[in-house]
N, C-alpha and C positions, 0 to 999 in steps of 0.2 A: 502501561497498560493499569487502569484503576484496579487497588487490592482486590475489592470487594468482587471484581468479575471475572476473576481469574478463574475458578473451579469452574464457571460457564462456559469463559471461551476456551480452556485448555481441550472441552470436547469439541466444543462447535468450531474451531479453526482446521480440527482434523476432517470433518466428515460433512458439512457443513454446504450445501450447495453454491456459494455465495464465495465461501473461500476455497473448494476446489475448481472452481471456472473461475478465478483469477488464477492460483497457478495456472491453470494451463495459459491461459493467456499470457502471464508472466513468462512462461519458459518459451512461447513461441517468439515474445517480443527480444529476448535474451537471444535466440538463434538469431532471431534476423539480425539485430545489433552488432553484436559481439561472434558468431558464429560458435559452433560446437567442437570445435578445438582449441578453445583458447585455456589457458591455464592464468586466472588474474587472482589478483588481492581482492576480497570482495567485503565490504563492509555492510551488515545486513541493519540500517539505523531503524531502529524502533522494532525489536523481532518479537514481541509479542509472547507466544506461546514457543516460536521457534517451528511455525508447518512450513514455513517455505523455503528453511535452510537446505532438505535436500533435494530440492531444486537449485539452488544456488551451487551446491556442492557440484555439480555437472559441471560446472565453469570454473572451476578454481578453488581457492581456498577461504574461507569464510571465519568471519570474526565478530559476532553478535554484539550488539551495543542495544541494552536496555534495561530503564530507568528502574523496575519493579524487579527487589530482588526473590522473591518467590518465582517469578518468570525467570529468572537468570541463573538461578539452581536448576528449574526442571529445563530448562534448553541445554545447559550445562551435562545433567544428567543423560537426557535421551540422545543430544547428537555430537556430543563429545569435542563441539569446538568450542575456542577461547570465547568468553564470556566477558564483557565489558559494562560496569552499572556506570549510567553515563545520562544527561538528558540535552537535547540539541538548546540553544546553539551551544552551549559549553561541552565540549565534548574532547575527550582527552587521546587526542592524538596529533602525530607532528604533520606538518606540510606536506603534500605531495605522496601520500602513504599507501592510498589505493586504485587498481584500476576501476574498478566498476563499486558505485553506490547504489543501494537499492533501499527506497523508503516508502513502505505500504499501508497507505492510510495512518500517516504519522503527523505531516505539517499542520492539519487541521487540529492538533493537539497540542499545538506549541503558540503560546502567547504571542511571542516574537518571529512570525514566520520567515519573513524576511533576510531576520538574521543568521536564521537555523539553515536558509538556503545560499547565506555567504559562507558559514562554515562547512558547509558540504563540497561547497567549491575549493575551498582553501586546503581540505585534505585528500581532494582528489588530484590525480597526479595528470599533467598535461596529454590532453589526448585522454583521457579516461572519460567514463561514461555515469551520470546519472539516471535512474529509473525512477517515476514515483508515482504512485495515486492519491488521489484525494475525492469526496463525496463532490458531489456538483449541484448546483440549482440552489440559490439562497430561499427559494420559495417554498423548499424540501424540507426546510428547517423543523424541525417538530421534538417531542419527549426523547426519542432515541440517538438524537445527539447531543443532548443535554447530559442523559444519565452515561454517556460514553467521552462526557468529555471533552466535547469540541467546542472550539472556537468560532468556527465559522464554517461557509459549504462555497465553492469556489465555479469560477465559470473558466473555460478553456484559456480565453483571453487573457484574463488574471495570471492564471498560471503560466503561460509564456512570458508575459510582462516580468512577474516577479524571478524568473526563472534568469532575463536577459539582463536586470538590473542586478543580479547577484555575479551576472559577466560569462554566462552558459550562451552556447549558440544552440538552438531548437534543431534536435533532429526530427521529431514526430511528437505529435499529440494527438490525441481521440477523447471520444467517449467509450463508453463501456457497460456492459447491461445495460444494453440497448434493447435487443428483443423482448425483454422482459418490464420495461421502462414502463411503461402506461400500467401495469396492472399494480406495481410498487410504488408508483406515483401516486394512484388511487387509494392503495391502503396509508402510507403516511400522510397525506392530506386527509384523511378522513380521520385518522386517529388525531390529528391535529385539532380539528371541528370538532368532534366529539367526545375527547377527555383530555382534559389538562394534567394529569398522572403520566412523572418521568419515566417512562418503561422503554427497558430495549425493546426492539421489534425481532431481533436476533434472536429466533426459536426454531429449535429444528421438526421440518415438518415430516410427517409420516415418510417410512423409507421409499416407497415405489414414488411419491412424490417428490424426494428429495432428489431421487436418480435422473428424474425427468428433466427437474430445472438445473441441474449439473449440465447436462447435456444439451438444453437449448445453450445455455450460456459460455459453454466452453466452446461452440459453434463460432461464436463470434472471434476466437482465434486466427481463423482465416485471414481477416480482415487488417490484423494489427501487423503493423509496418506496411501497407500497401496503402488502402483507401479509409481512412478516417471515419468515423462514424459520428454523425451529424447530432446525436443525442444519446441519453444514459445518466442511470442515475451516479455515476462514475466516473473518473478523468484520469485517462495514463500520459505521461509526457517523458520522453526520454530526452536528452540533451547532453551535450559535450563540453568540456573545458579544453579552447583551444590550446 
């Protein structure tokens, strides 16, 4: 996470509809993928402010990997989980260390994302799983991506190809944030056409609207692991190390 964005993101990642909706989708994904009785060794690769750690703790013991020292201190203070400062692909873990690795909206921040996927594969135990999310569609590139330090946006096919090249066997891929996709796409494209400013579009709406949007996005969790959604602002992929 970029240093200047930390104060804003610390609040947003707790309450913003997009993050709360993604946590609901993550929970459903993990329940479908590994079940609710598992006690796994889990790496949260790129923890941000640690807003997803409570979800992950329901499935096992968690280590947070985060390059931002300020964010790492916040994670350690608020969650109590061990925090390792590091950046993909140069991560300081032994081979075959984890049963589950979660990298939520991380790979788009990494210059060499293929090397990052290989690094995740190497520290994953045989039979272990990786769950990742990334932003979708190059045509939606905007100042929002620039200010958040993105190198790229992805297609589902590209995510699958890169995971396979790293050695993974694909379990499931889908778009998400599909129900709200038309609205978000229009806002992003209009912002790109009407303004050249490099500004984040991740703002907290009024409380009532935030709640409605969170419910709409959370409803997509019913499809996770069952039916791939054909479009959306983001992509979810799960894969296994055979």
